[in-house]
Kinemage of the C-alpha trace (Angstrom):
@kinemage 1
@onewidth
@group {chain A} dominant
@subgroup {mainchain}
@vectorlist {calphas} color= white
{ca unk a 1} P 135.720 92.996 81.055
{ca unk a 2} L 137.080 91.003 78.056
{ca unk a 3} L 134.786 90.761 75.027
{ca unk a 4} L 134.497 86.969 75.356
{ca unk a 5} L 133.435 87.202 79.018
{ca unk a 6} L 131.002 90.025 78.189
{ca unk a 7} L 129.420 87.911 75.435
{ca unk a 8} L 129.176 84.922 77.769
{ca unk a 9} L 127.514 87.031 80.477
{ca unk a 10} L 125.084 88.466 77.933
{ca unk a 11} L 124.266 84.971 76.670
{ca unk a 12} L 123.497 83.590 80.133
{ca unk a 13} L 121.495 86.692 81.105
{ca unk a 14} L 119.568 86.360 77.864
{ca unk a 15} L 118.865 82.690 78.545
{ca unk a 16} L 117.658 83.519 82.053
{ca unk a 17} L 115.275 86.135 80.700
{ca unk a 18} L 114.010 83.772 78.011
{ca unk a 19} L 113.529 80.655 80.059
{ca unk a 20} L 111.828 80.596 83.428
{ca unk a 21} L 110.164 77.621 85.034
{ca unk a 22} L 106.681 79.058 84.553
{ca unk a 23} L 107.358 79.340 80.834
{ca unk a 24} L 108.634 75.765 80.767
{ca unk a 25} L 105.415 74.606 82.479
{ca unk a 26} L 103.391 76.559 79.923
{ca unk a 27} L 105.285 75.014 76.994
{ca unk a 28} L 104.749 71.515 78.373
{ca unk a 29} L 101.091 72.074 79.340
{ca unk a 30} L 100.083 73.283 75.879
{ca unk a 31} L 102.609 71.176 73.957
{ca unk a 32} L 104.349 74.147 72.361
{ca unk a 33} L 107.355 72.067 71.318
{ca unk a 34} L 108.277 69.663 68.544
{ca unk a 35} L 106.861 66.284 69.573
{ca unk a 36} L 108.330 64.334 66.678
{ca unk a 37} L 110.870 61.581 67.464
{ca unk a 38} L 111.075 62.308 71.178
{ca unk a 39} L 114.016 60.653 72.900
{ca unk a 40} L 115.137 60.736 76.522
{ca unk a 41} L 118.795 61.452 77.288
{ca unk a 42} L 119.170 57.703 77.901
{ca unk a 43} L 117.818 56.877 74.451
{ca unk a 44} L 114.270 55.880 75.460
{ca unk a 45} L 111.670 56.448 72.732
{ca unk a 46} L 108.972 58.752 74.155
{ca unk a 47} L 105.433 59.523 72.992
{ca unk a 48} L 103.388 62.123 74.823
{ca unk a 49} L 99.766 61.010 75.224
{ca unk a 50} L 98.638 63.629 77.762
{ca unk a 51} L 100.805 66.230 79.575
{ca unk a 52} L 98.831 65.874 82.838
{ca unk a 53} L 97.225 68.455 85.091
{ca unk a 54} L 99.232 71.385 86.439
{ca unk a 55} L 99.748 70.949 90.182
{ca unk a 56} L 99.407 74.157 92.239
{ca unk a 57} L 100.224 72.374 95.506
{ca unk a 58} L 103.309 70.702 96.915
{ca unk a 59} L 104.887 67.982 94.816
{ca unk a 60} L 105.707 67.416 91.117
{ca unk a 61} L 104.543 69.992 88.571
{ca unk a 62} L 102.068 67.782 86.687
{ca unk a 63} L 99.824 64.976 87.899
{ca unk a 64} L 98.229 62.120 85.950
{ca unk a 65} L 100.415 62.552 82.875
{ca unk a 66} L 100.309 59.785 80.261
{ca unk a 67} L 103.168 58.833 77.946
{ca unk a 68} L 104.603 55.814 76.245
{ca unk a 69} L 108.188 54.903 77.059
{ca unk a 70} L 109.605 52.398 74.568
{ca unk a 71} L 106.038 51.491 73.609
{ca unk a 72} L 104.767 50.895 77.184
{ca unk a 73} L 102.057 53.212 78.534
{ca unk a 74} L 102.965 54.954 81.801
{ca unk a 75} L 100.697 57.115 83.981
{ca unk a 76} L 102.236 59.278 86.673
{ca unk a 77} L 103.837 62.564 87.544
{ca unk a 78} L 106.075 64.877 85.540
{ca unk a 79} L 108.573 67.265 87.100
{ca unk a 80} L 110.049 70.260 85.234
{ca unk a 81} L 113.266 72.177 85.863
{ca unk a 82} L 115.426 74.617 83.954
{ca unk a 83} L 118.463 72.357 84.503
{ca unk a 84} L 118.640 68.656 85.212
{ca unk a 85} L 120.918 69.352 88.199
{ca unk a 86} L 117.969 71.107 89.910
{ca unk a 87} L 116.546 67.655 90.680
{ca unk a 88} L 119.436 67.077 93.072
{ca unk a 89} L 119.727 70.707 94.173
{ca unk a 90} L 116.103 70.531 95.358
{ca unk a 91} L 116.714 67.118 96.983
{ca unk a 92} L 113.902 65.443 95.042
{ca unk a 93} L 115.891 62.179 95.023
{ca unk a 94} L 115.315 62.020 98.810
{ca unk a 95} L 111.666 63.169 98.748
{ca unk a 96} L 108.904 60.532 98.797
{ca unk a 97} L 106.543 62.944 96.976
{ca unk a 98} L 108.644 62.425 93.831
{ca unk a 99} L 108.728 58.617 93.800
{ca unk a 100} L 106.050 58.391 91.102
{ca unk a 101} L 107.707 60.771 88.648
{ca unk a 102} L 107.802 59.084 85.242
{ca unk a 103} L 109.537 61.892 83.334
{ca unk a 104} L 111.881 64.747 84.164
{ca unk a 105} L 111.443 67.572 81.614
{ca unk a 106} L 114.298 70.094 81.511
{ca unk a 107} L 115.446 72.997 79.371
{ca unk a 108} L 119.069 71.838 79.419
{ca unk a 109} L 120.843 68.753 80.702
{ca unk a 110} L 123.840 69.969 82.673
{ca unk a 111} L 124.478 66.646 84.446
{ca unk a 112} L 124.525 64.136 81.565
{ca unk a 113} L 124.124 61.126 83.847
{ca unk a 114} L 123.529 58.011 81.690
{ca unk a 115} L 122.344 56.079 84.743
{ca unk a 116} L 119.667 58.549 85.874
{ca unk a 117} L 116.719 56.434 87.111
{ca unk a 118} L 114.110 58.941 85.785
{ca unk a 119} L 114.014 59.512 81.994
{ca unk a 120} L 114.986 63.061 81.056
{ca unk a 121} L 113.518 64.983 78.116
{ca unk a 122} L 115.416 68.097 76.983
{ca unk a 123} L 113.315 70.809 75.280
{ca unk a 124} L 115.980 73.408 74.494
{ca unk a 125} L 116.146 72.630 70.772
{ca unk a 126} L 112.456 71.817 70.345
{ca unk a 127} L 110.827 75.175 71.096
{ca unk a 128} L 110.333 77.746 68.286
{ca unk a 129} L 112.547 80.811 68.663
{ca unk a 130} L 109.519 82.922 67.754
{ca unk a 131} L 107.746 81.856 70.949
{ca unk a 132} L 110.824 82.544 73.093
{ca unk a 133} L 111.362 85.948 71.512
{ca unk a 134} L 107.727 86.879 72.096
{ca unk a 135} L 107.946 85.926 75.766
{ca unk a 136} L 111.191 87.831 76.203
{ca unk a 137} L 109.670 90.900 74.568
{ca unk a 138} L 106.764 90.841 77.033
{ca unk a 139} L 108.994 90.306 80.056
{ca unk a 140} L 111.228 93.245 79.120
{ca unk a 141} L 108.380 95.528 78.069
{ca unk a 142} L 107.959 98.848 79.850
{ca unk a 143} L 104.764 99.764 78.052
{ca unk a 144} L 101.395 100.284 79.717
{ca unk a 145} L 100.639 96.587 79.084
{ca unk a 146} L 103.196 94.196 77.546
{ca unk a 147} L 101.038 93.224 74.553
{ca unk a 148} L 99.561 96.630 73.798
{ca unk a 149} L 100.750 96.705 70.164
{ca unk a 150} L 98.957 93.370 69.590
{ca unk a 151} L 95.746 94.027 71.491
{ca unk a 152} L 93.735 95.023 68.431
{ca unk a 153} L 94.438 91.634 66.819
{ca unk a 154} L 92.537 89.752 69.546
{ca unk a 155} L 89.146 88.404 68.514
{ca unk a 156} L 86.313 90.321 70.179
{ca unk a 157} L 84.688 87.135 71.514
{ca unk a 158} L 87.980 86.034 73.099
{ca unk a 159} L 88.309 89.410 74.829
{ca unk a 160} L 84.676 89.357 76.004
{ca unk a 161} L 85.039 85.881 77.510
{ca unk a 162} L 88.282 86.922 79.199
{ca unk a 163} L 86.647 90.015 80.728
{ca unk a 164} L 83.870 87.860 82.160
{ca unk a 165} L 86.428 85.617 83.828
{ca unk a 166} L 88.391 88.637 85.089
{ca unk a 167} L 85.237 90.107 86.607
{ca unk a 168} L 84.486 86.894 88.475
{ca unk a 169} L 88.087 86.763 89.734
{ca unk a 170} L 87.843 90.369 90.941
{ca unk a 171} L 84.589 89.753 92.788
{ca unk a 172} L 86.051 86.615 94.343
{ca unk a 173} L 89.101 88.558 95.548
{ca unk a 174} L 86.875 91.239 97.047
{ca unk a 175} L 84.737 88.529 98.604
{ca unk a 176} L 87.804 87.408 100.578
{ca unk a 177} L 88.051 90.893 102.124
{ca unk a 178} L 84.352 90.781 103.022
{ca unk a 179} L 84.817 87.352 104.584
{ca unk a 180} L 87.780 88.577 106.637
{ca unk a 181} L 85.604 91.405 107.995
{ca unk a 182} L 82.772 88.961 108.589
{ca unk a 183} L 85.020 86.715 110.654
{ca unk a 184} L 86.234 89.685 112.714
{ca unk a 185} L 82.636 90.763 113.384
{ca unk a 186} L 81.652 87.210 114.369
{ca unk a 187} L 79.421 86.880 111.296
{ca unk a 188} L 77.578 90.164 111.812
{ca unk a 189} L 76.642 91.368 108.330
{ca unk a 190} L 75.461 94.856 109.394
{ca unk a 191} L 78.779 95.482 111.133
{ca unk a 192} L 80.666 94.151 108.123
{ca unk a 193} L 78.710 96.550 105.887
{ca unk a 194} L 79.610 99.465 108.185
{ca unk a 195} L 83.332 98.641 108.124
{ca unk a 196} L 83.396 98.180 104.364
{ca unk a 197} L 81.580 101.444 103.627
{ca unk a 198} L 83.768 103.395 106.028
{ca unk a 199} L 86.917 101.983 104.439
{ca unk a 200} L 85.744 103.024 100.993
{ca unk a 201} L 84.853 106.534 102.193
{ca unk a 202} L 88.530 106.929 103.111
{ca unk a 203} L 89.526 106.176 99.519
{ca unk a 204} L 92.978 104.738 98.919
{ca unk a 205} L 95.005 107.165 101.020
{ca unk a 206} L 92.825 107.094 104.170
{ca unk a 207} L 91.211 103.664 103.791
{ca unk a 208} L 93.067 102.077 106.718
{ca unk a 209} L 92.347 105.013 109.046
{ca unk a 210} L 88.632 105.079 108.177
{ca unk a 211} L 88.377 101.323 108.650
{ca unk a 212} L 89.923 101.655 112.127
{ca unk a 213} L 87.470 104.435 112.961
{ca unk a 214} L 84.597 102.103 112.036
{ca unk a 215} L 86.102 99.291 114.076
{ca unk a 216} L 86.413 101.611 117.075
{ca unk a 217} L 82.715 102.589 116.893
{ca unk a 218} L 80.469 99.494 117.055
{ca unk a 219} L 77.334 99.494 114.958
{ca unk a 220} L 75.175 99.358 118.097
{ca unk a 221} L 76.762 102.595 119.341
{ca unk a 222} L 76.201 104.238 115.937
{ca unk a 223} L 72.555 103.181 115.993
{ca unk a 224} L 72.141 104.671 119.468
{ca unk a 225} L 73.173 108.089 118.169
{ca unk a 226} L 71.807 107.822 114.629
{ca unk a 227} L 69.087 110.435 115.168
{ca unk a 228} L 71.590 113.074 116.329
{ca unk a 229} L 73.793 114.156 113.412
{ca unk a 230} L 76.010 116.356 115.578
{ca unk a 231} L 76.819 113.406 117.814
{ca unk a 232} L 77.659 111.201 114.838
{ca unk a 233} L 80.000 113.823 113.397
{ca unk a 234} L 81.618 114.310 116.789
{ca unk a 235} L 82.237 110.575 117.188
{ca unk a 236} L 83.717 110.151 113.705
{ca unk a 237} L 85.860 113.296 113.691
{ca unk a 238} L 86.939 112.715 117.264
{ca unk a 239} L 88.045 109.140 116.648
{ca unk a 240} L 90.013 110.438 113.658
{ca unk a 241} L 91.969 112.695 116.030
{ca unk a 242} L 90.591 115.884 114.446
{ca unk a 243} L 88.986 117.373 117.595
{ca unk a 244} L 92.021 117.496 119.859
{ca unk a 245} L 92.558 121.275 119.696
{ca unk a 246} L 90.698 124.458 120.626
{ca unk a 247} L 88.391 126.039 118.053
{ca unk a 248} L 87.159 129.602 117.616
{ca unk a 249} L 83.932 128.796 115.744
{ca unk a 250} L 80.829 127.603 117.574
{ca unk a 251} L 80.124 124.428 115.557
{ca unk a 252} L 83.581 122.812 115.863
{ca unk a 253} L 83.598 123.759 119.562
{ca unk a 254} L 80.257 122.004 119.968
{ca unk a 255} L 81.615 118.919 118.219
{ca unk a 256} L 84.612 118.930 120.537
{ca unk a 257} L 82.390 119.121 123.666
{ca unk a 258} L 80.157 116.334 122.396
{ca unk a 259} L 83.113 114.134 121.649
{ca unk a 260} L 84.816 114.708 124.997
{ca unk a 261} L 81.605 113.743 126.780
{ca unk a 262} L 81.084 110.517 124.810
{ca unk a 263} L 84.743 109.690 124.818
{ca unk a 264} L 84.656 109.637 128.610
{ca unk a 265} L 81.291 107.856 128.689
{ca unk a 266} L 82.296 105.013 126.365
{ca unk a 267} L 86.017 104.912 127.099
{ca unk a 268} L 86.891 105.724 123.492
{ca unk a 269} L 90.416 106.101 122.211
{ca unk a 270} L 91.182 107.884 118.906
{ca unk a 271} L 92.644 105.573 116.295
{ca unk a 272} L 96.425 105.488 115.991
{ca unk a 273} L 96.464 105.836 112.180
{ca unk a 274} L 96.490 109.524 111.122
{ca unk a 275} L 94.292 110.869 108.335
{ca unk a 276} L 96.004 112.696 105.485
{ca unk a 277} L 95.132 115.909 103.650
{ca unk a 278} L 98.211 116.342 101.462
{ca unk a 279} L 97.879 116.063 97.669
{ca unk a 280} L 94.106 115.804 97.935
{ca unk a 281} L 91.469 118.034 96.396
{ca unk a 282} L 89.469 119.856 99.123
{ca unk a 283} L 86.169 118.024 98.315
{ca unk a 284} L 87.990 114.779 99.158
{ca unk a 285} L 89.456 115.999 102.471
{ca unk a 286} L 88.906 113.459 105.269
{ca unk a 287} L 86.913 116.071 107.220
{ca unk a 288} L 84.410 116.330 104.364
{ca unk a 289} L 84.258 112.571 103.816
{ca unk a 290} L 83.655 111.923 107.524
{ca unk a 291} L 80.892 114.525 107.572
{ca unk a 292} L 79.278 112.863 104.541
{ca unk a 293} L 79.638 109.459 106.160
{ca unk a 294} L 77.921 110.804 109.275
{ca unk a 295} L 75.045 112.064 107.117
{ca unk a 296} L 74.706 108.652 105.453
{ca unk a 297} L 74.510 106.966 108.854
{ca unk a 298} L 72.002 109.597 109.979
{ca unk a 299} L 69.720 109.277 106.942
{ca unk a 300} L 69.707 105.506 106.428
{ca unk a 301} L 68.447 102.883 108.834
{ca unk a 302} L 69.361 99.211 108.452
{ca unk a 303} L 71.369 99.973 105.319
{ca unk a 304} L 72.547 96.406 104.777
{ca unk a 305} L 68.986 95.078 104.821
{ca unk a 306} L 67.957 97.799 102.386
{ca unk a 307} L 70.766 96.671 100.045
{ca unk a 308} L 69.477 93.097 100.217
{ca unk a 309} L 65.844 94.030 99.702
{ca unk a 310} L 66.037 96.623 96.927
{ca unk a 311} L 66.060 95.673 93.267
{ca unk a 312} L 66.200 99.282 92.079
{ca unk a 313} L 69.740 100.525 91.606
{ca unk a 314} L 68.647 104.141 91.121
{ca unk a 315} L 66.910 104.218 94.502
{ca unk a 316} L 70.082 102.939 96.130
{ca unk a 317} L 72.157 105.565 94.338
{ca unk a 318} L 69.819 108.296 95.625
{ca unk a 319} L 70.103 106.945 99.170
{ca unk a 320} L 73.907 106.955 99.064
{ca unk a 321} L 74.304 110.354 97.398
{ca unk a 322} L 74.073 112.383 100.602
{ca unk a 323} L 75.008 116.003 101.361
{ca unk a 324} L 77.001 116.957 104.449
{ca unk a 325} L 75.481 119.145 107.192
{ca unk a 326} L 75.044 122.912 106.472
{ca unk a 327} L 78.244 123.848 108.353
{ca unk a 328} L 80.232 122.173 105.575
{ca unk a 329} L 78.615 124.290 102.850
{ca unk a 330} L 81.333 126.885 103.389
{ca unk a 331} L 84.013 124.704 104.999
{ca unk a 332} L 86.421 121.980 103.932
{ca unk a 333} L 88.115 121.851 107.327
{ca unk a 334} L 86.972 122.604 110.864
{ca unk a 335} L 88.747 125.963 111.008
{ca unk a 336} L 88.995 127.761 107.668
{ca unk a 337} L 85.965 129.007 105.749
{ca unk a 338} L 85.649 128.686 101.982
{ca unk a 339} L 83.324 129.935 99.204
{ca unk a 340} L 79.841 128.418 99.642
{ca unk a 341} L 79.337 125.068 97.976
{ca unk a 342} L 77.145 122.237 99.330
{ca unk a 343} L 79.195 119.110 99.910
{ca unk a 344} L 77.260 116.580 97.858
{ca unk a 345} L 78.784 113.133 97.740
{ca unk a 346} L 78.428 113.256 93.944
{ca unk a 347} L 77.481 110.660 91.357
{ca unk a 348} L 81.045 109.547 90.657
{ca unk a 349} L 81.883 108.863 94.307
{ca unk a 350} L 78.452 107.295 94.889
{ca unk a 351} L 79.100 104.900 92.024
{ca unk a 352} L 82.537 104.211 93.490
{ca unk a 353} L 80.842 103.169 96.751
{ca unk a 354} L 78.514 100.880 94.829
{ca unk a 355} L 81.283 99.269 92.786
{ca unk a 356} L 83.822 98.817 95.586
{ca unk a 357} L 81.630 98.257 98.648
{ca unk a 358} L 77.960 97.543 98.012
{ca unk a 359} L 78.269 95.188 95.041
{ca unk a 360} L 81.137 93.085 96.504
{ca unk a 361} L 79.157 92.888 99.763
{ca unk a 362} L 76.040 91.708 97.910
{ca unk a 363} L 78.042 89.192 95.864
{ca unk a 364} L 79.785 87.875 98.982
{ca unk a 365} L 76.445 87.493 100.764
{ca unk a 366} L 75.143 85.493 97.794
{ca unk a 367} L 78.196 83.228 97.959
{ca unk a 368} L 77.912 82.832 101.739
{ca unk a 369} L 74.212 82.006 101.638
{ca unk a 370} L 74.455 80.152 98.303
{ca unk a 371} L 71.755 82.404 96.913
{ca unk a 372} L 72.333 82.973 93.209
{ca unk a 373} L 69.808 85.825 93.110
{ca unk a 374} L 72.163 88.142 95.021
{ca unk a 375} L 75.161 87.271 92.845
{ca unk a 376} L 73.125 87.837 89.694
{ca unk a 377} L 71.925 91.204 90.992
{ca unk a 378} L 75.508 92.242 91.770
{ca unk a 379} L 76.568 91.462 88.192
{ca unk a 380} L 73.498 93.207 86.790
{ca unk a 381} L 74.203 96.357 88.799
{ca unk a 382} L 77.775 96.447 87.487
{ca unk a 383} L 76.408 96.317 83.956
{ca unk a 384} L 74.014 99.187 84.740
{ca unk a 385} L 76.665 101.478 86.224
{ca unk a 386} L 78.876 103.676 84.018
{ca unk a 387} L 82.515 102.728 83.511
{ca unk a 388} L 84.931 104.235 85.988
{ca unk a 389} L 86.930 107.277 84.949
{ca unk a 390} L 90.634 107.023 85.719
{ca unk a 391} L 94.010 107.002 83.963
{ca unk a 392} L 94.093 103.213 83.597
{ca unk a 393} L 90.708 103.020 81.900
{ca unk a 394} L 91.613 105.988 79.687
{ca unk a 395} L 94.795 104.195 78.602
{ca unk a 396} L 92.870 101.044 77.741
{ca unk a 397} L 90.429 103.109 75.685
{ca unk a 398} L 93.324 104.649 73.762
{ca unk a 399} L 94.398 101.107 72.872
{ca unk a 400} L 90.929 100.372 71.513
{ca unk a 401} L 89.762 98.166 74.385
{ca unk a 402} L 85.992 98.485 74.720
{ca unk a 403} L 84.777 99.779 78.080
{ca unk a 404} L 81.028 100.283 78.126
{ca unk a 405} L 80.149 99.947 81.805
{ca unk a 406} L 81.502 99.246 85.299
{ca unk a 407} L 81.602 95.529 84.516
{ca unk a 408} L 84.113 96.240 81.743
{ca unk a 409} L 86.152 98.760 83.724
{ca unk a 410} L 86.436 96.471 86.738
{ca unk a 411} L 87.565 93.621 84.481
{ca unk a 412} L 90.212 95.822 82.851
{ca unk a 413} L 91.469 97.028 86.240
{ca unk a 414} L 91.795 93.398 87.315
{ca unk a 415} L 93.690 92.544 84.152
{ca unk a 416} L 96.072 95.471 84.618
{ca unk a 417} L 96.829 94.903 88.318
{ca unk a 418} L 96.791 91.102 88.519
{ca unk a 419} L 98.192 90.140 85.103
{ca unk a 420} L 99.835 92.948 83.099
{ca unk a 421} L 101.709 94.620 85.966
{ca unk a 422} L 102.872 91.226 87.250
{ca unk a 423} L 103.853 90.049 83.753
{ca unk a 424} L 101.557 87.030 84.052
{ca unk a 425} L 101.214 86.886 80.271
{ca unk a 426} L 101.169 83.094 80.233
{ca unk a 427} L 98.163 83.020 82.573
{ca unk a 428} L 96.286 85.631 80.537
{ca unk a 429} L 93.808 84.558 77.868
{ca unk a 430} L 95.097 87.309 75.585
{ca unk a 431} L 98.733 86.250 75.935
{ca unk a 432} L 97.693 82.625 75.490
{ca unk a 433} L 95.760 83.482 72.339
{ca unk a 434} L 98.676 85.425 70.857
{ca unk a 435} L 101.153 82.624 71.534
{ca unk a 436} L 98.771 80.033 70.130
{ca unk a 437} L 98.395 82.099 66.944
{ca unk a 438} L 102.184 82.280 66.574
{ca unk a 439} L 102.529 78.543 67.247
{ca unk a 440} L 100.030 77.709 64.517
{ca unk a 441} L 101.833 79.963 62.057
{ca unk a 442} L 105.318 78.624 62.888
């Protein structure tokens, strides 16, 4: 490739990386451009009074913008594009939704039409290079989080307020999952609780399989057999497809007989999603988790109502921290024996159940019933639980991000997955604060 063509390709690639429509919206929304002596491409004198409200629905990018055009105040919509030709490429000139556009804001004018009916404002030479370079650096970053070298410069109060918002966003996202279960159960909260707990017992790798097992075993059927632990284990392990072979030991053989009887009685079919053992530590094997889940069902009656009624987090933790039946003391699977070790659920996994199942369920119930007391209790419990221990939280701690409790760790996980990994720096309070600081210093 000739040097001139290579330089041209690099220039256009660089411009693409620097300028994206979301960045252009951000620049307009927060007025991060030189507003002195604004002129449209047709020579109209412009004065920005208010940029308008960002529109997340169909239609122009900003609603209810206010600006003076040649001294006359206009109120209407503003549309933004990278190039002025995008107006025609997107057929806005034929779309009635764009009839009230009073200004077309673009990065570059590649049409240069002196008779364009909508005034065009070009921002390419009005935005500080420092801002563009910062955005490009974040977009190209391969670090743990794009702004990690700048994180320590963020004011503590800004970070605290951002974590509070992140926590609410995370609970709202989890509420949507609860609501989807609630709709599937025809607004049966006990059944929804059962599905959610089962899914969390499967952890990430077996979550879908465990959820399907719960869906295949109605809560009423579970209640019917709640007093008989062997029957509960047989139903759970059988529906997981783990009792479809012959066993030499007495206990697994008993489970198999129990399951075959109730499978025929209730017309049960094992779920079609397999459970996985690979790359898992033995205490987390699906056999062990299903046995622990059976013990929880056996030892707790009306669990959802207990969650609603109890104020004491420690009592709830004790209730959830069950130990599997004695057979599992020296087994991790149905066939091979192992050195004796009772299969306690453990504090860390119990807290995981609280953070990812119980608390979102309680918060969702508060939203559904419009009862603030349940939402407040959910937040309070998060603040009482220890921060989660995982590689993401450890990385944040190495960067100096405070993480005192589960409230903090959940907020940081939300930030990492929903903002940092998706390079949504412009929607992040930290990114916004950093850009604002650079704008003020430019």
